[in-house]
C-alpha positions in Angstrom: 89.1 93.8 111.8 91.2 96.6 113.1 90.5 100.2 111.9 92.8 101.0 108.7 93.9 104.5 108.4 96.7 106.5 106.3 98.0 110.0 106.8 99.4 112.1 103.8 98.7 115.2 101.5 95.6 115.5 99.4 97.0 115.8 95.9 94.2 115.3 93.7 90.4 115.6 93.8 88.8 113.9 90.7 85.4 115.0 89.4 82.1 113.5 90.7 80.9 110.7 88.7 77.1 109.9 88.1 76.9 106.0 87.7 74.0 103.9 87.0 73.7 99.9 87.0 72.0 97.6 84.6 68.8 97.7 87.0 68.7 101.6 86.8 70.0 102.5 90.1 71.6 105.7 90.3 74.3 106.9 92.8 77.4 109.3 92.8 81.0 108.5 93.3 84.3 110.5 93.9 87.9 109.5 94.0 90.8 111.4 95.5 94.4 110.6 95.9 96.7 111.3 98.9 100.8 111.1 98.8 102.1 109.2 101.7 105.7 109.3 103.1 106.4 105.8 101.9 109.4 105.2 99.9 107.6 103.0 97.1 103.9 103.2 96.2 103.2 106.4 97.9 100.3 107.5 96.0 96.9 106.0 97.0 93.6 106.4 95.4 90.5 106.2 97.7 86.9 106.3 96.5 83.9 107.6 98.0 80.3 106.1 97.3 76.9 108.2 97.7 76.3 112.0 98.1 76.7 111.5 102.1 80.2 110.3 101.8 81.3 112.6 99.1 80.6 115.6 101.3 83.3 114.6 103.9 85.9 115.6 101.1 84.3 119.1 100.5 85.9 121.1 103.3 89.5 119.6 102.3 91.6 121.3 99.4 94.4 119.9 97.5 97.8 120.4 99.5 96.0 119.6 102.8 97.6 117.2 105.2 94.8 114.5 106.1 94.1 111.2 107.7 91.7 109.0 105.9 90.0 106.0 107.4 89.1 103.4 105.1 87.9 99.6 104.0 89.3 97.2 101.8 87.2 95.1 99.8 87.7 92.5 96.9 85.5 91.1 94.3 86.1 88.3 91.8 85.3 88.8 88.0 86.1 86.1 85.3 88.9 84.8 87.8 90.3 88.1 88.3 90.0 90.1 91.6 89.4 94.0 91.6 90.0 95.9 94.7 88.2 98.9 96.3 89.6 101.3 98.9 86.6 102.9 100.4 87.0 106.1 102.6 84.7 106.5 105.3 86.3 109.4 107.6 88.8 112.0 106.8 90.2 114.1 109.3 92.6 117.1 109.1 96.1 117.0 110.4 97.6 120.4 111.6 97.4 121.9 108.1 98.4 125.5 109.4 101.0 125.1 111.9 102.3 128.8 111.4 98.6 129.7 112.6 98.8 127.5 115.5 102.3 129.0 116.5 100.6 132.6 116.3 97.6 131.4 118.3 100.1 130.0 121.0 102.1 133.3 120.9 98.9 135.2 121.3 97.6 133.0 124.3 101.0 133.6 126.0 100.8 137.5 125.5 97.3 137.5 127.0 98.4 135.6 130.2 101.3 138.7 130.8 100.3 140.4 134.2 100.6 143.8 132.5 
């Protein structure tokens, strides 16, 4: 399978959920939403399972432009299918273009011969 990824703006970070299954196993889950440039269905909700995965979202804030790498899975229950979009990596995308432009100007000025 090819690597799946989407780019968009992080518009919502939901609270971390503590989940326990019937056998008593506990884990944490967090969902977040990005808005893409698509004309239709442009808001996509991803989920992160486990404390290790949840930490990859901590350094990103709402309004940041990000690229999300994910897997899609489906499970059947009572003749209906349920889908999950599980994020496994998040990369920032040039969130501070103005800062980059200032850094470029500073670099240019430092290269002047006087």
